[in-house]
KEVEXFI-512597 format. One record per atom (N, C-alpha, C): residue number from 0; residue in one letter; atom name; x, y, z. Coordinates in steps of 0.1 Angstrom, whole numbers, plus 2048, in hexadecimal, padded with zeros to 3 digits. Example, Ala and Ser with C-alpha at 12.3 -4.5 7.8 and 13.67 -1.06 7.14 Angstrom:
KEVEXFI-512597
ATOM     n   res   atom    xx    yy    zz
ATOM     0     A      N   884   7C7   84E
ATOM     0     A     CA   87B   7D3   84E
ATOM     0     A      C   884   7DF   84E
ATOM     1     S      N   880   7EA   847
ATOM     1     S     CA   889   7F5   847
ATOM     1     S      C   881   800   84F
END
This chain:
KEVEXFI-512597
ATOM     n   res   atom    xx    yy    zz
ATOM     0     M      N   809   7F4   800
ATOM     0     M     CA   800   800   800
ATOM     0     M      C   809   80D   800
ATOM     1     S      N   804   817   7FA
ATOM     1     S     CA   80B   822   7FA
ATOM     1     S      C   809   82A   809
ATOM     2     A      N   814   832   80A
ATOM     2     A     CA   813   839   817
ATOM     2     A      C   80B   846   818
ATOM     3     N      N   806   84A   80D
ATOM     3     N     CA   7FD   856   80C
ATOM     3     N      C   7EE   853   80B
ATOM     4     V      N   7EA   848   810
ATOM     4     V     CA   7DB   844   80E
ATOM     4     V      C   7D2   84E   815
ATOM     5     L      N   7D7   853   821
ATOM     5     L     CA   7CE   85C   828
ATOM     5     L      C   7D1   869   826
ATOM     6     S      N   7DA   86D   81D
ATOM     6     S     CA   7DE   87B   81A
ATOM     6     S      C   7D2   882   813
ATOM     7     S      N   7D2   890   814
ATOM     7     S     CA   7C8   898   80F
ATOM     7     S      C   7C9   897   7FE
ATOM     8     R      N   7BE   897   7F8
ATOM     8     R     CA   7BF   897   7E8
ATOM     8     R      C   7B7   8A3   7E3
ATOM     9     D      N   7BB   8A5   7D7
ATOM     9     D     CA   7B5   8B1   7D0
ATOM     9     D      C   7A7   8AF   7CD
ATOM    10     I      N   79D   8B6   7D0
ATOM    10     I     CA   78E   8B3   7CD
ATOM    10     I      C   78D   8B2   7BF
ATOM    11     N      N   792   8BA   7B7
ATOM    11     N     CA   790   8BB   7A9
ATOM    11     N      C   797   8B1   7A1
ATOM    12     S      N   79E   8A8   7A8
ATOM    12     S     CA   7A6   89E   79F
ATOM    12     S      C   79C   893   79A
ATOM    13     P      N   79E   88F   78E
ATOM    13     P     CA   795   886   788
ATOM    13     P      C   796   879   78E
ATOM    14     M      N   78A   871   78F
ATOM    14     M     CA   78A   864   795
ATOM    14     M      C   78B   85B   78A
ATOM    15     K      N   790   84F   78C
ATOM    15     K     CA   78F   844   781
ATOM    15     K      C   782   83D   781
ATOM    16     P      N   77B   83F   775
ATOM    16     P     CA   76F   837   774
ATOM    16     P      C   76F   828   777
ATOM    17     K      N   764   825   77E
ATOM    17     K     CA   764   817   783
ATOM    17     K      C   760   80E   777
ATOM    18     A      N   764   803   776
ATOM    18     A     CA   762   7FA   76A
ATOM    18     A      C   751   7F5   76C
ATOM    19     P      N   74A   7F6   762
ATOM    19     P     CA   73D   7F1   763
ATOM    19     P      C   73C   7E3   767
ATOM    20     S      N   732   7E1   76F
ATOM    20     S     CA   731   7D3   774
ATOM    20     S      C   72B   7C9   76A
ATOM    21     D      N   72F   7BC   76C
ATOM    21     D     CA   72C   7B3   760
ATOM    21     D      C   71C   7AF   762
ATOM    22     V      N   714   7B3   759
ATOM    22     V     CA   706   7B2   75A
ATOM    22     V      C   704   7A5   751
ATOM    23     K      N   6FE   79A   758
ATOM    23     K     CA   6FC   78E   752
ATOM    23     K      C   6ED   78D   74E
ATOM    24     S      N   6EA   786   742
ATOM    24     S     CA   6DE   785   73C
ATOM    24     S      C   6D3   77E   745
ATOM    25     M      N   6C8   77F   741
ATOM    25     M     CA   6BD   777   749
ATOM    25     M      C   6BE   768   746
ATOM    26     E      N   6C2   765   73A
ATOM    26     E     CA   6C5   757   737
ATOM    26     E      C   6CF   751   740
ATOM    27     Y      N   6DA   757   742
ATOM    27     Y     CA   6E5   753   74A
ATOM    27     Y      C   6E0   750   758
ATOM    28     H      N   6D6   758   75E
ATOM    28     H     CA   6D1   757   76C
ATOM    28     H      C   6C8   74A   76C
ATOM    29     R      N   6C0   748   760
ATOM    29     R     CA   6B7   73C   761
ATOM    29     R      C   6C1   730   760
ATOM    30     Q      N   6CA   72F   758
ATOM    30     Q     CA   6D3   724   758
ATOM    30     Q      C   6D9   720   765
ATOM    31     V      N   6DF   72A   76D
ATOM    31     V     CA   6E2   729   77A
ATOM    31     V      C   6D9   723   784
ATOM    32     L      N   6CD   729   783
ATOM    32     L     CA   6C2   724   78C
ATOM    32     L      C   6BF   716   788
ATOM    33     E      N   6BD   712   77B
ATOM    33     E     CA   6BA   704   779
ATOM    33     E      C   6C6   6FB   77D
ATOM    34     S      N   6D1   6FE   77C
ATOM    34     S     CA   6DB   6F6   780
ATOM    34     S      C   6DB   6F4   78F
ATOM    35     R      N   6D9   6FE   797
ATOM    35     R     CA   6D8   6FD   7A5
ATOM    35     R      C   6CC   6F4   7A9
ATOM    36     M      N   6C2   6F5   7A2
ATOM    36     M     CA   6B5   6EE   7A5
ATOM    36     M      C   6B9   6DF   7A3
ATOM    37     K      N   6BE   6DB   799
ATOM    37     K     CA   6C3   6CF   796
ATOM    37     K      C   6CC   6C9   7A0
ATOM    38     D      N   6D5   6D1   7A5
ATOM    38     D     CA   6DF   6CD   7AF
ATOM    38     D      C   6D6   6C9   7BC
ATOM    39     D      N   6CD   6D3   7C1
ATOM    39     D     CA   6C6   6D0   7CD
ATOM    39     D      C   6BD   6C4   7CD
ATOM    40     Q      N   6B7   6C1   7C1
ATOM    40     Q     CA   6AF   6B5   7C1
ATOM    40     Q      C   6B8   6A8   7C4
ATOM    41     A      N   6C3   6A7   7C0
ATOM    41     A     CA   6CC   69D   7C2
ATOM    41     A      C   6CF   69C   7D0
ATOM    42     Q      N   6CF   6A7   7D8
ATOM    42     Q     CA   6D4   6A4   7E5
ATOM    42     Q      C   6C8   6A3   7EF
ATOM    43     K      N   6BC   6A1   7EB
ATOM    43     K     CA   6B0   6A1   7F4
ATOM    43     K      C   6AD   695   7FA
ATOM    44     Y      N   6B5   689   7F7
ATOM    44     Y     CA   6B3   67B   7FC
ATOM    44     Y      C   6B4   67B   80B
ATOM    45     V      N   6AA   676   812
ATOM    45     V     CA   6AB   675   820
ATOM    45     V      C   6A9   666   823
ATOM    46     S      N   6B1   662   82B
ATOM    46     S     CA   6B1   653   82F
ATOM    46     S      C   6A5   651   838
ATOM    47     P      N   69D   645   837
ATOM    47     P     CA   692   644   840
ATOM    47     P      C   697   641   84E
ATOM    48     S      N   6A4   63C   850
ATOM    48     S     CA   6A8   63A   85E
ATOM    48     S      C   6AD   649   865
ATOM    49     D      N   6AC   653   85E
ATOM    49     D     CA   6B0   65F   864
ATOM    49     D      C   6A6   664   86F
ATOM    50     E      N   698   660   86D
ATOM    50     E     CA   690   663   877
ATOM    50     E      C   690   65A   883
ATOM    51     I      N   696   64F   883
ATOM    51     I     CA   695   646   88E
ATOM    51     I      C   69F   64B   899
ATOM    52     Q      N   69C   64B   8A6
ATOM    52     Q     CA   6A4   650   8B1
ATOM    52     Q      C   6A7   643   8BA
ATOM    53     S      N   6B2   644   8C0
ATOM    53     S     CA   6B6   639   8C8
ATOM    53     S      C   6AE   63B   8D6
ATOM    54     P      N   6AB   630   8DD
ATOM    54     P     CA   6A4   633   8EA
ATOM    54     P      C   6AA   63D   8F4
ATOM    55     A      N   6B7   63F   8F5
ATOM    55     A     CA   6BC   649   8FD
ATOM    55     A      C   6BA   656   8F7
ATOM    56     T      N   6BA   658   8EA
ATOM    56     T     CA   6B7   665   8E4
ATOM    56     T      C   6A9   669   8E6
ATOM    57     Q      N   6A0   65E   8E4
ATOM    57     Q     CA   692   661   8E8
ATOM    57     Q      C   690   666   8F6
ATOM    58     K      N   696   65F   8FF
ATOM    58     K     CA   694   662   90D
ATOM    58     K      C   69A   670   911
ATOM    59     L      N   6A4   674   90B
ATOM    59     L     CA   6AA   682   90D
ATOM    59     L      C   6A0   68C   907
ATOM    60     S      N   69C   689   8FC
ATOM    60     S     CA   694   692   8F4
ATOM    60     S      C   686   695   8FC
ATOM    61     N      N   67F   689   901
ATOM    61     N     CA   674   68A   90A
ATOM    61     N      C   676   692   916
ATOM    62     F      N   683   68F   91B
ATOM    62     F     CA   686   696   929
ATOM    62     F      C   687   6A5   927
ATOM    63     R      N   68F   6A8   91C
ATOM    63     R     CA   690   6B8   919
ATOM    63     R      C   684   6BE   916
ATOM    64     N      N   679   6B8   90E
ATOM    64     N     CA   66D   6BE   90B
ATOM    64     N      C   665   6BF   918
ATOM    65     K      N   667   6B5   91F
ATOM    65     K     CA   65E   6B5   92E
ATOM    65     K      C   664   6C1   935
ATOM    66     N      N   66F   6C2   936
ATOM    66     N     CA   676   6CF   93E
ATOM    66     N      C   672   6DC   937
ATOM    67     I      N   674   6DD   92A
ATOM    67     I     CA   66E   6E9   925
ATOM    67     I      C   661   6ED   927
ATOM    68     M      N   657   6E4   926
ATOM    68     M     CA   64A   6E5   928
ATOM    68     M      C   647   6EA   936
ATOM    69     K      N   64E   6E4   941
ATOM    69     K     CA   64C   6E8   94E
ATOM    69     K      C   651   6F6   950
ATOM    70     K      N   65C   6FB   94C
ATOM    70     K     CA   662   707   94D
ATOM    70     K      C   65D   712   946
ATOM    71     S      N   655   70F   93A
ATOM    71     S     CA   650   71A   932
ATOM    71     S      C   643   71E   939
ATOM    72     K      N   641   72B   93B
ATOM    72     K     CA   633   730   941
ATOM    72     K      C   62D   737   934
ATOM    73     P      N   623   731   932
ATOM    73     P     CA   61A   738   928
ATOM    73     P      C   617   747   92B
ATOM    74     Q      N   619   74F   921
ATOM    74     Q     CA   616   75D   923
ATOM    74     Q      C   60A   762   91B
ATOM    75     T      N   601   769   921
ATOM    75     T     CA   5F6   76F   919
ATOM    75     T      C   5FB   77B   910
ATOM    76     L      N   5F5   77E   905
ATOM    76     L     CA   5F8   789   8FC
ATOM    76     L      C   5F5   795   903
ATOM    77     F      N   5E9   797   90A
ATOM    77     F     CA   5E5   7A3   910
ATOM    77     F      C   5E5   7A0   91F
ATOM    78     Q      N   5E8   7AA   927
ATOM    78     Q     CA   5E8   7A8   936
ATOM    78     Q      C   5DA   7AB   93B
ATOM    79     K      N   5D6   7A1   943
ATOM    79     K     CA   5C8   7A3   948
ATOM    79     K      C   5C8   7AD   953
ATOM    80     T      N   5BD   7B5   953
ATOM    80     T     CA   5BC   7C0   95D
ATOM    80     T      C   5B4   7BC   969
ATOM    81     S      N   5B9   7BE   974
ATOM    81     S     CA   5B0   7BA   981
ATOM    81     S      C   5A4   7C4   982
ATOM    82     T      N   59A   7BE   989
ATOM    82     T     CA   58F   7C8   98B
ATOM    82     T      C   592   7D5   993
ATOM    83     K      N   59B   7D4   99D
ATOM    83     K     CA   5A1   7DE   9A5
ATOM    83     K      C   5A5   7EB   99C
ATOM    84     S      N   5AE   7E5   993
ATOM    84     S     CA   5B4   7F1   98A
ATOM    84     S      C   5AB   7F6   981
ATOM    85     F      N   5A0   7ED   97D
ATOM    85     F     CA   598   7F1   973
ATOM    85     F      C   58E   7FD   97A
ATOM    86     E      N   589   7FB   986
ATOM    86     E     CA   581   803   98D
ATOM    86     E      C   587   810   990
ATOM    87     A      N   593   80F   993
ATOM    87     A     CA   59C   81C   995
ATOM    87     A      C   59C   824   989
ATOM    88     A      N   59F   81E   97E
ATOM    88     A     CA   5A1   823   972
ATOM    88     A      C   593   82A   96D
ATOM    89     K      N   588   824   972
ATOM    89     K     CA   57A   829   96E
ATOM    89     K      C   578   836   975
ATOM    90     S      N   57C   837   981
ATOM    90     S     CA   578   843   98A
ATOM    90     S      C   582   850   984
ATOM    91     Q      N   58B   84E   97D
ATOM    91     Q     CA   594   859   97B
ATOM    91     Q      C   58D   85E   96D
ATOM    92     P      N   590   86D   96C
ATOM    92     P     CA   58A   873   960
ATOM    92     P      C   591   86E   953
ATOM    93     M      N   58A   86A   949
ATOM    93     M     CA   590   868   93C
ATOM    93     M      C   591   874   933
ATOM    94     F      N   596   873   927
ATOM    94     F     CA   59A   87E   91E
ATOM    94     F      C   58E   886   91B
ATOM    95     A      N   582   880   919
ATOM    95     A     CA   575   888   916
ATOM    95     A      C   571   88F   923
ATOM    96     D      N   573   88B   92D
ATOM    96     D     CA   56F   890   93A
ATOM    96     D      C   576   89D   93E
ATOM    97     I      N   584   89F   93A
ATOM    97     I     CA   58C   8A9   93D
ATOM    97     I      C   587   8B5   936
ATOM    98     P      N   586   8C1   93F
ATOM    98     P     CA   581   8CE   937
ATOM    98     P      C   58C   8D5   930
ATOM    99     K      N   589   8DA   925
ATOM    99     K     CA   594   8E0   91C
ATOM    99     K      C   597   8ED   924
ATOM   100     K      N   5A3   8F4   920
ATOM   100     K     CA   5A8   900   928
ATOM   100     K      C   5A0   90C   925
ATOM   101     G      N   59B   90B   919
ATOM   101     G     CA   595   918   914
ATOM   101     G      C   586   919   918
ATOM   102     E      N   580   90F   91E
ATOM   102     E     CA   572   90F   921
ATOM   102     E      C   570   913   92F
END
C-alpha cells in the first residue's frame, strides 16, 4: 500500500470511471436456476431409518419435553384487569368528562 492513502486530495481531480458490472441475460439465470433445481432433487433422499430413535434417545426426548412443559408458564395476550382496578378507573373522570379551559 502507498503511504499517502489518508493524505488530502484535490477535490477537482478526475476520478477513474468504474468498470460497468457484468450484466447477465435472463436466459443465463434460467439455466443456473434449472441446474440448481436438478442438483437439489438428487439430494432429497431420506432414509426411512432416520426417524427411528433409540430407546435412550426417546427417553431423553420425553424427559426434556416434560421438563419444558412444566417450566413454561402460558401467558395471556392481554392482561386481565381486576374488579378493584376497574372500579377505581370508573370513578376517575375520563377525557369527555374533563372541562375545556376556555369554557
